[in-house]
matplotlib code that plots the C-alpha trace (Angstrom):
import matplotlib.pyplot as plt

x = [120.7, 120.7, 123.5, 121.5, 118.1, 116.4, 114.1, 111.1, 112.3, 113.1, 109.7, 108.0, 110.1, 109.3, 105.6, 106.5, 108.1, 104.9, 102.3, 104.3, 103.5, 99.9, 101.1, 103.0, 100.7, 97.2, 97.6, 100.3, 100.6, 98.8, 95.3, 95.2, 96.3, 93.9, 91.1, 91.7, 92.3, 90.0, 87.4, 86.6, 87.5, 84.4, 84.3, 85.4, 88.9, 87.7, 85.1, 87.5, 89.8, 86.9, 85.5, 89.0, 89.4, 85.8, 86.5, 89.7, 87.6, 84.9, 87.5, 89.6, 86.4, 85.4, 88.8, 89.0, 85.6, 86.6, 90.2, 89.9, 87.4, 89.1, 92.4, 91.0, 89.7, 93.0, 94.9, 93.3, 95.7, 95.4, 93.1, 95.8, 96.9, 93.3, 92.3, 95.5, 94.6, 91.1, 92.0, 94.9, 92.4, 90.1, 92.9, 94.2, 90.9, 89.8, 93.1, 92.7, 89.2, 90.3, 91.1, 87.3, 86.9, 86.1, 86.2, 83.9, 83.0, 84.3, 81.7, 82.8, 86.4, 85.9, 83.8, 86.5, 89.1, 87.4, 87.5, 91.2, 92.0, 90.0, 91.9, 95.3, 94.7, 93.1, 96.0, 98.5, 96.9, 97.7, 101.0, 102.2, 101.1, 103.2, 106.2, 106.2, 106.0, 108.5, 111.5, 112.7, 112.2, 115.8, 115.5, 112.0, 113.5, 115.8, 113.4, 110.6, 112.8, 114.2, 110.7, 109.8, 113.1, 112.7, 109.1, 110.2, 112.6, 109.9, 107.4, 109.6, 110.1, 106.3, 105.9, 108.5, 107.1, 103.6, 104.8, 107.0, 103.9, 101.8, 104.4, 105.0, 101.3, 101.1, 104.2, 102.7, 99.4, 97.6, 95.7, 96.8, 93.6, 94.2, 97.8, 96.7, 94.1, 96.7, 98.9, 96.4, 96.3, 100.1, 100.2, 97.9, 100.0, 103.3, 101.5, 100.2, 103.5, 105.5, 102.9, 103.7, 106.8, 104.9, 101.9, 104.2, 106.9, 105.4, 103.0, 101.6, 104.0, 102.2, 98.5, 95.5, 94.2, 91.0, 87.7, 84.3, 82.7, 85.7, 83.6, 81.7, 84.9, 86.8, 84.3, 84.5, 88.3, 88.2, 85.8, 88.2, 91.0, 89.2, 88.6, 92.2, 93.4, 94.3, 97.0, 98.6, 99.2, 102.2, 100.3, 97.3, 99.7, 101.5, 98.3, 97.0, 100.3, 100.3, 96.7, 97.7, 101.0, 100.4, 97.2, 99.4, 101.7, 98.9, 97.0, 100.2, 100.7, 97.1, 96.4, 99.6, 99.3, 95.7, 96.5, 99.5, 97.6, 94.7, 97.0, 98.6, 101.8, 102.1, 101.7, 105.2, 106.8, 104.5, 105.5, 109.2, 109.3, 107.4, 109.6, 112.5, 110.8, 111.0, 114.7, 115.6, 113.3, 115.2, 118.6, 116.7, 114.6, 117.7, 119.5, 116.6, 117.0, 120.7, 120.5, 117.7, 120.1, 122.2, 119.7, 116.5, 113.2, 111.6, 114.2, 113.9, 110.2, 110.4, 112.8, 110.5, 107.4, 109.2, 110.3, 106.7, 105.6, 108.1, 106.9, 103.3, 104.2, 106.1, 102.8, 101.0, 103.3, 103.7, 103.4, 106.1, 107.6, 110.7, 108.4, 107.0, 110.5, 111.6, 108.5, 108.9, 112.5, 111.9, 109.0, 111.3, 113.8, 111.2, 108.3, 109.6, 111.4, 108.6, 106.2, 108.7, 109.8, 106.3, 105.5, 108.4, 108.0, 104.5, 105.5, 107.7, 104.9, 102.4, 102.2, 103.2, 100.1, 97.8, 99.8, 96.8, 94.3, 96.7, 97.7, 93.9, 94.0, 97.1, 95.2, 92.0, 93.9, 95.9, 92.9, 90.7, 93.4, 93.8, 90.0, 90.3, 93.0, 91.6, 88.4, 89.9, 91.9, 89.1, 86.4, 88.4, 89.5, 85.9, 84.4, 87.0, 87.4, 91.1, 92.9, 96.0, 94.1, 93.2, 96.8, 97.8, 95.2, 97.5, 100.1, 98.0, 97.9, 101.7, 102.0, 99.6, 101.4, 104.6, 102.8, 101.5, 104.6, 106.7, 104.6, 105.3, 107.9, 109.5, 111.3, 108.0, 107.6, 104.3, 102.3, 99.7, 96.1, 95.3, 98.2]
y = [103.1, 105.6, 107.5, 107.6, 108.5, 110.6, 109.1, 110.3, 108.8, 105.4, 105.5, 106.0, 103.3, 100.9, 101.0, 99.4, 96.7, 96.3, 96.1, 94.0, 91.0, 91.4, 91.8, 88.4, 86.3, 87.6, 88.9, 86.6, 83.3, 81.8, 83.2, 82.4, 78.8, 78.5, 80.0, 77.6, 74.5, 75.0, 77.9, 77.3, 73.6, 72.3, 75.1, 74.7, 76.1, 78.8, 80.0, 79.9, 82.3, 84.5, 85.0, 85.9, 88.4, 89.9, 90.3, 92.4, 94.4, 95.1, 96.1, 98.4, 100.2, 101.1, 102.6, 104.3, 106.0, 107.2, 108.0, 111.6, 112.7, 111.4, 112.6, 116.2, 116.1, 114.7, 117.7, 119.7, 120.0, 117.0, 114.9, 112.8, 110.8, 110.1, 108.6, 106.6, 105.1, 104.3, 102.3, 100.7, 99.4, 98.0, 96.1, 94.7, 93.5, 91.9, 90.3, 88.6, 87.8, 85.6, 83.0, 82.5, 81.0, 77.3, 74.6, 75.5, 78.8, 80.9, 83.7, 84.5, 84.1, 86.7, 89.1, 89.3, 89.5, 92.6, 94.4, 93.5, 94.9, 98.2, 98.6, 97.9, 100.0, 102.9, 103.1, 103.0, 106.0, 108.2, 106.5, 107.3, 111.0, 111.1, 110.8, 114.6, 115.0, 112.5, 113.7, 116.3, 116.2, 115.5, 112.2, 111.1, 108.4, 107.0, 106.9, 105.5, 102.7, 101.8, 101.6, 98.9, 97.2, 96.7, 95.9, 92.9, 91.6, 92.5, 90.4, 87.4, 87.1, 86.7, 84.6, 82.1, 81.9, 81.2, 78.7, 77.0, 76.7, 75.3, 72.8, 71.6, 71.8, 68.1, 68.2, 71.3, 69.5, 71.6, 70.8, 72.3, 74.2, 75.7, 76.5, 78.3, 80.2, 81.1, 82.5, 85.2, 86.4, 86.5, 88.6, 91.0, 91.3, 91.9, 94.6, 96.3, 96.2, 97.8, 100.5, 102.2, 104.2, 106.0, 106.6, 108.1, 109.8, 111.0, 114.0, 116.1, 118.9, 120.3, 121.1, 123.3, 125.3, 123.9, 125.4, 125.5, 123.0, 120.6, 118.1, 120.7, 122.7, 119.6, 118.8, 122.3, 122.1, 118.8, 120.4, 123.2, 120.8, 119.1, 122.4, 123.2, 119.8, 121.0, 123.2, 119.9, 118.4, 116.2, 115.0, 113.8, 112.2, 110.4, 109.2, 107.8, 106.0, 104.8, 103.5, 101.3, 99.9, 99.5, 97.7, 94.8, 94.9, 94.7, 92.0, 89.9, 90.4, 89.6, 86.9, 85.0, 82.6, 81.7, 81.3, 79.1, 77.0, 76.6, 75.4, 72.8, 74.3, 72.6, 74.9, 74.2, 75.5, 78.5, 79.4, 78.8, 80.8, 83.7, 83.8, 84.1, 87.1, 89.0, 88.2, 89.2, 92.4, 93.7, 94.5, 95.3, 98.1, 99.6, 99.5, 101.4, 104.1, 104.5, 104.1, 106.6, 109.6, 108.4, 107.0, 109.0, 108.0, 107.9, 105.5, 103.1, 103.0, 102.1, 99.3, 98.0, 98.1, 96.3, 93.5, 93.1, 92.5, 89.6, 88.3, 88.3, 86.2, 83.7, 83.6, 82.7, 79.9, 78.7, 75.0, 73.8, 74.8, 76.3, 78.7, 80.0, 80.2, 82.4, 84.6, 85.0, 86.0, 88.5, 89.9, 90.3, 92.5, 94.9, 94.9, 97.1, 99.4, 100.2, 101.1, 103.0, 105.1, 105.7, 106.9, 109.3, 110.6, 111.5, 113.2, 115.5, 116.3, 117.5, 120.5, 119.4, 121.3, 119.1, 115.9, 113.8, 115.1, 114.4, 111.1, 110.5, 110.7, 108.6, 106.0, 106.2, 105.6, 102.8, 101.2, 101.5, 99.9, 97.2, 96.6, 96.4, 94.0, 91.1, 91.6, 91.3, 88.2, 86.6, 87.5, 86.5, 83.3, 82.5, 83.4, 81.5, 78.8, 79.3, 81.0, 81.6, 83.7, 86.0, 86.4, 87.4, 90.1, 92.3, 93.0, 95.8, 97.6, 97.7, 99.0, 101.7, 102.6, 103.1, 105.3, 107.8, 107.8, 108.9, 112.1, 113.0, 115.8, 114.7, 118.1, 120.1, 122.0, 121.9, 124.8, 124.7, 124.6, 128.0, 129.8]
z = [105.7, 108.6, 106.7, 103.5, 104.8, 107.6, 110.2, 108.3, 105.0, 106.8, 108.4, 105.0, 103.4, 106.4, 105.4, 102.1, 104.2, 106.2, 103.6, 101.1, 103.3, 102.1, 98.5, 98.5, 100.8, 99.7, 96.3, 94.8, 96.6, 99.8, 99.1, 95.3, 95.9, 99.0, 96.8, 93.8, 95.9, 98.8, 98.7, 95.0, 94.9, 92.9, 90.3, 86.8, 85.9, 83.6, 86.1, 89.0, 87.1, 86.0, 89.5, 90.8, 88.0, 88.6, 92.3, 91.6, 89.2, 91.7, 94.4, 92.3, 90.7, 94.2, 95.1, 91.8, 92.2, 95.8, 95.2, 93.6, 96.1, 99.2, 97.9, 97.5, 101.0, 102.3, 101.0, 103.9, 106.9, 109.1, 106.8, 105.0, 108.1, 109.2, 105.7, 105.7, 109.1, 108.2, 105.1, 107.0, 109.5, 106.7, 105.2, 108.4, 109.7, 106.3, 105.9, 109.3, 108.5, 105.6, 108.3, 108.6, 105.1, 104.8, 102.1, 99.1, 100.5, 97.6, 97.9, 101.5, 100.3, 97.5, 99.5, 102.3, 99.6, 98.0, 101.3, 101.8, 98.4, 99.2, 102.5, 101.0, 97.8, 99.7, 102.3, 99.4, 97.8, 100.8, 101.5, 98.0, 98.4, 101.6, 99.5, 98.9, 102.6, 103.8, 101.6, 99.1, 95.4, 94.6, 96.5, 95.2, 92.9, 95.5, 98.4, 96.2, 94.8, 98.1, 99.5, 96.9, 97.3, 101.0, 100.6, 98.6, 101.4, 104.1, 102.4, 102.3, 106.1, 107.1, 104.0, 104.9, 108.4, 107.0, 104.6, 107.3, 109.5, 106.5, 105.6, 109.2, 110.1, 111.0, 113.2, 115.0, 115.6, 113.0, 109.9, 106.6, 106.5, 110.0, 109.3, 106.1, 108.0, 110.7, 108.0, 107.2, 110.8, 111.0, 107.8, 109.3, 112.4, 110.5, 108.4, 111.7, 113.7, 110.8, 110.2, 113.5, 112.2, 109.4, 111.7, 114.3, 112.3, 109.0, 108.9, 106.2, 105.4, 102.3, 102.5, 101.8, 104.7, 106.3, 105.3, 107.0, 104.9, 103.8, 101.7, 99.8, 99.3, 98.2, 95.6, 94.4, 94.3, 92.5, 89.8, 89.5, 89.0, 86.2, 84.6, 84.6, 83.9, 80.3, 81.8, 83.0, 79.7, 80.8, 83.7, 81.7, 79.0, 81.9, 83.4, 80.3, 79.5, 83.1, 82.8, 79.9, 81.0, 84.8, 83.8, 82.4, 85.4, 88.0, 86.1, 85.9, 89.7, 90.6, 88.0, 87.5, 90.3, 89.6, 85.8, 86.6, 89.0, 86.5, 83.7, 86.0, 87.6, 91.0, 94.0, 95.4, 92.2, 92.3, 95.9, 95.6, 92.2, 93.6, 96.6, 94.2, 92.6, 95.9, 96.2, 92.6, 93.0, 95.9, 94.2, 90.9, 92.5, 94.0, 90.7, 89.1, 91.7, 91.0, 87.2, 86.8, 87.4, 84.5, 82.0, 82.8, 84.1, 80.7, 79.2, 82.2, 81.9, 78.1, 78.9, 81.6, 79.5, 76.7, 79.0, 80.1, 76.6, 76.5, 79.9, 78.6, 75.5, 77.9, 79.9, 76.8, 75.9, 79.6, 80.0, 82.2, 85.6, 83.6, 81.7, 85.1, 86.5, 83.6, 83.8, 87.6, 87.3, 84.5, 86.5, 89.5, 87.5, 86.5, 88.9, 91.6, 89.3, 87.1, 90.0, 92.0, 89.0, 87.9, 91.5, 91.8, 88.3, 88.8, 92.1, 90.1, 87.5, 90.2, 92.7, 96.2, 97.9, 95.9, 96.1, 97.6, 95.1, 92.1, 93.6, 93.8, 90.1, 89.9, 91.9, 89.8, 86.7, 88.3, 89.8, 86.8, 84.7, 87.5, 87.1, 83.4, 83.1, 85.2, 83.5, 80.1, 81.0, 82.9, 80.3, 77.2, 78.8, 79.8, 76.3, 74.4, 77.0, 76.7, 79.5, 77.2, 74.8, 77.8, 78.8, 75.2, 75.2, 77.6, 75.0, 73.2, 76.6, 77.0, 73.4, 74.0, 77.3, 75.3, 72.7, 75.2, 77.5, 74.4, 74.3, 77.9, 78.7, 82.1, 82.4, 82.9, 86.2, 88.1, 89.5, 92.3, 91.1, 92.6, 90.8]

ax = plt.figure().add_subplot(projection="3d")
ax.plot(x, y, z, "-o")
ax.set_aspect("equal")
plt.show()
């Protein structure tokens, strides 16, 4: 690793190692299971899934509304690190606060969860935009994919520690409830410790010079960007495509465990299979980073989206642990690659000086899509009283993503907004 990457690049990659602990424990496994079996223990199945989906929607809409404004302000010299740190603190504190949730207190659970998503997603906005500061354009794909790859491995270590504590709770003199609550604190601690490298070693290299009234000027710049957005046809087309296909990806990540739990897949199978996802995703993401130079980012994204259509249909049919295992392994082969290549491809389509502003738009499209997907799955499932129909409704989103992605010219070169 040291021969391949600089200290700054390694520090940037390490943050994926840090925050992925949250992704696995809070988004995908321990919290969803804790929510369905403890916090929302007495709620009907359809209502349990719907409330989880609505909470994801609320959190992501908040981030989406703030993203372009904060991103524009963050392009001023010295602001990007400050915003990153603020949202990191929100994520860390709210993740630890999940340890306060008691049985049948689903309102508190979902409220704290919303704040944790806000902190996690907000810090990721600025983390993603730091890609242009941490490395050179010719290494965007490799650094981005290695970030996701090591994120998967990094997520496994605290997850295994937490699961070990939960499974051995009685031997340790703990109740299962207390052991689970402790796991949220351990996740927050892991996230904090491995955030120090990026906080120390990665600084904003590309920026807009500070002005007397930064907020007012930022809003003016944002409005100017919107007026000139027609000059960035490929950026717009990519964002629209991304909106649709990443909607399905994020929805599967955030809803899969709750959905599987609701239809009767036992929690041990869920945890082991989702751990396997991380193991499979590690080499898969790295392979994406190496293959992209031979196949092209566009082709890789087309393949990944097509595989996700198959994954969605498997989810619709799912009724046995084997189905969930098959779904999990397929997700593992594509999940890191599609997100990493999307991030690095977008970085190549935008001007570096306005990276936080444009990644604000990247975030708003990703977050609004992430808000839409869970709402569709939860809403359709609740209206039809059939959670499977809700899952099937994701396929049109992937198809629309393929259509708009086909219109993007990945060879276009960006210009700064003020040029």
